[in-house]
C-alpha positions, 0 to 999 in steps of 0.5 A: 570473143563472145557476143554480149547482146542480150537475148530478147524476152519472147513476148507472152502470147495473150491468154485466150479470151473465155467465150461469153455465156449466151445466157449472161444478159444485161440488167434492163430493169432501169430502161423505159420501154414504149409500146407503139400500138399499145392500145391494140390487144398485142401491145396492150398484153406486152404493156401489162405483162412488162409492167407487171414484172416491174418495167417502166412502160409507156404505151402509144397511140394516135390520140394521147387521151386513148392511150392514157385511158387504156394505161389507167385500165391496165395499171401497174404504173403504165402511162400513155401519151400519143405515138411521138411522146411515147417514142421520145421518152422511151429507151426501147420502143416495141412496134406493135401496130397493124401491119397496114399501118406499119410503114406510115407509122415509122415514117412519122416517127423517123426523128422521135425514134432515131437513136432508139432501139426499136423491136418490131413485133408486126406480122404481115398476114393476109386472110382469106376463106382458106385462113391466114398466110404470110405477106412478103414485103418488098424489103423482105420482112416487117423488120427489114422494112423498119431498119430501111425506114428508120436509118438512125435507129437500131432494129430488132424483131421479136415477140411475134409468137405470143397470144394477145389472149394469154397476155391480156389474162390477168389470171395467168401467172406464166406465159409458157413460151420462148421468144426468137429475137432477131438483130444486127448487134449482140448488145441490142438482141441481148437487151431484148432477150432480157426484157423477155426474160423478166416475164414469168415463163418467157425466155429469149433466144437469139434466132439470127440477123434480120434477114432471117425475119420473114420466116419467123414473122410468117410462122404466126400464120401457122401458129393461127392454123394450129389454134383454130384446129385445136381451140389453143393459144400455142407458143413456141419452145426451142428445144435443147438450148 
């Protein structure tokens, strides 16, 4: 007597998923980018470069009329508003305010920044007769302070090492530098990388999670020393990537 029970068909193993190309970045051309502190040198330079690349940009300031006046000077369709309006109308918000106003500004905009991707580019620095030196916030870094103050936002960190002089110089077509991008979520980091890559000559490179932001922010003190010694506007390039 033979067993007529059919032999079960083995379930095929799923094909291994191909690793994602780290340079396969999203299309960010339709995002509205807000720049808090957009009337300062760094914020103004970033706003100009992104807008010149075709991004819709709103700059924020404590005074709307000041933001609107600077926006008109920048051109390229840049708009100006007070900080709260800038945050409300933007998909991605770059924080480029002075370090001494960082916490107060973010605390006041917690509601407007809820659900937004917030990109912190603030460098906590002190200055004395020996030059620039890094400060370490209680939270570990400016970016980690932002994450603590904005629990309903997604916080990334980037654009720390860019020369405001070069960013604002309309005679310079390309900015020869890499942008180190830090964040907790790959999708958010890739959005910031893609925004950096819209600026000619620039490239966004993943550089770790927010817990690594302190040394990235601190490196600006070293770049300031380089610039003073060599009369330069130094940036960074990551090799072999």
